[in-house]
C-alpha positions as CSV (number, residue, x, y, z in Angstrom):
1,M,3.2,5.8,3.3
2,L,4.1,2.2,3.8
3,P,4.1,0.0,1.7
4,T,4.7,2.5,-1.2
5,L,7.6,4.2,0.5
6,N,10.2,2.5,2.7
7,I,10.9,4.0,6.2
8,T,14.6,4.2,5.4
9,G,16.4,4.3,2.1
10,D,13.8,6.0,0.0
11,V,14.1,9.5,-1.3
12,V,11.2,11.2,-3.2
13,L,11.6,13.9,-5.9
14,V,8.9,16.5,-5.8
15,E,7.9,19.2,-8.3
16,H,6.2,22.4,-7.1
17,L,4.3,23.5,-10.2
18,S,1.4,21.0,-10.7
19,H,-0.6,22.0,-7.7
20,R,-0.3,25.7,-8.6
21,I,-1.8,25.1,-12.1
22,G,-4.5,22.6,-11.0
23,K,-2.8,19.5,-12.4
24,L,-3.5,17.2,-9.5
25,G,-5.9,14.3,-9.4
26,S,-7.0,11.3,-7.4
27,G,-4.1,8.9,-6.9
28,D,-1.3,11.5,-6.9
29,L,1.2,11.4,-4.0
30,V,1.6,14.9,-2.6
31,L,3.7,16.7,0.1
32,V,1.4,18.7,2.4
33,R,1.8,20.9,5.3
34,S,0.2,19.2,8.3
35,P,-3.0,20.9,9.5
36,L,-2.3,19.6,13.0
37,D,1.4,20.7,13.2
38,P,2.5,23.4,10.7
39,N,6.2,22.4,11.4
40,K,5.6,19.0,9.8
41,T,5.4,18.0,6.2
42,L,3.4,14.8,5.3
43,T,3.4,12.6,2.2
44,K,-0.1,11.4,1.4
45,R,-2.2,10.2,-1.5
46,I,-5.1,12.3,-2.9
47,V,-8.2,10.1,-2.7
48,A,-10.8,12.6,-3.8
49,M,-11.0,16.1,-5.3
50,E,-13.4,18.9,-4.6
51,G,-17.0,17.9,-5.4
52,D,-16.2,14.1,-5.1
53,R,-18.1,12.0,-2.6
54,V,-15.9,10.0,-0.3
55,T,-16.9,7.2,2.1
56,F,-14.5,6.4,4.8
57,S,-14.1,4.6,8.2
58,L,-12.5,6.3,11.1
59,D,-11.4,2.8,12.4
60,P,-10.4,0.5,9.5
61,T,-10.7,-2.5,11.8
62,R,-14.5,-1.8,12.1
63,S,-15.6,-1.7,8.5
64,F,-19.3,-1.6,9.4
65,S,-18.9,1.9,10.8
66,S,-18.4,4.4,7.9
67,R,-19.2,8.0,7.1
68,S,-19.7,9.8,3.8
69,L,-19.2,13.4,2.7
70,V,-18.7,15.6,-0.3
71,V,-15.2,17.2,-0.5
72,P,-15.8,21.0,-0.3
73,K,-14.6,23.5,-2.9
74,G,-10.9,24.3,-2.5
75,H,-10.1,21.1,-0.7
76,V,-8.9,17.6,-1.3
77,W,-9.3,14.3,0.6
78,I,-5.9,12.7,1.5
79,Q,-5.1,9.3,3.0
80,G,-1.9,7.4,3.7
81,D,-1.5,4.0,2.1
82,N,-1.2,2.3,5.4
83,L,-4.8,2.9,6.7
84,Y,-4.2,1.3,10.1
85,V,-1.7,3.9,11.3
86,S,-2.0,6.9,9.0
87,R,-3.2,10.3,10.4
88,D,-4.9,11.9,7.4
89,S,-8.2,13.4,6.3
90,R,-10.1,10.7,8.2
91,H,-8.8,12.5,11.4
92,F,-8.6,16.2,10.4
93,G,-11.1,16.4,7.5
94,P,-10.7,17.7,4.0
95,L,-7.4,19.4,3.4
96,P,-7.3,23.0,2.1
97,Y,-5.6,23.1,-1.3
98,G,-3.3,25.8,0.0
99,L,-1.5,23.3,2.3
100,I,-0.3,21.2,-0.7
101,E,3.4,21.9,-1.3
102,G,4.3,19.7,-4.2
103,K,3.6,16.5,-6.2
104,V,5.9,13.4,-5.9
105,F,7.0,12.3,-9.4
106,M,9.8,9.9,-8.6
107,R,11.1,7.6,-5.9
108,V,14.8,6.8,-5.5
109,S,15.3,3.6,-3.4
110,T,18.7,2.9,-1.9
111,A,17.8,0.2,0.5
112,N,19.9,-2.6,-1.1
113,S,21.0,-1.0,-4.3
114,I,20.1,2.2,-6.2
115,A,16.8,1.8,-8.0
116,F,14.8,4.5,-9.7
117,G,11.0,4.4,-10.1
118,F,8.4,6.8,-11.2
119,V,5.4,7.0,-8.9
120,H,2.3,6.1,-10.8
121,K,-1.3,7.0,-9.7
122,N,-2.3,3.3,-9.5
123,E,0.7,2.3,-7.3
124,L,-0.5,1.4,-3.8
């Protein structure tokens, strides 16, 4: 999730209610169970909700090659903020809503000093 989250020194606070009552939307950071390895938890950004059309490139270095699809019912489209190295919906497709574990609502950064910051939808 670089550049939004630092590799070391950042801790995220997650709530586990919003996804259960349908209070998620595009731009939210979420914790999800990896569809490729169920033992891993990923932090990704929701880019599109069910019924939304999403256009994406499997290789961001080749912008001329893109695909488009409509996110199916019961799924979301997630992507990491660092498109060049992120493994996300561009690789494994739309994510079933049931794999969402929580919504990030605050970041605590301790890299140089303690700093608190709420994670906003428009923060990239």
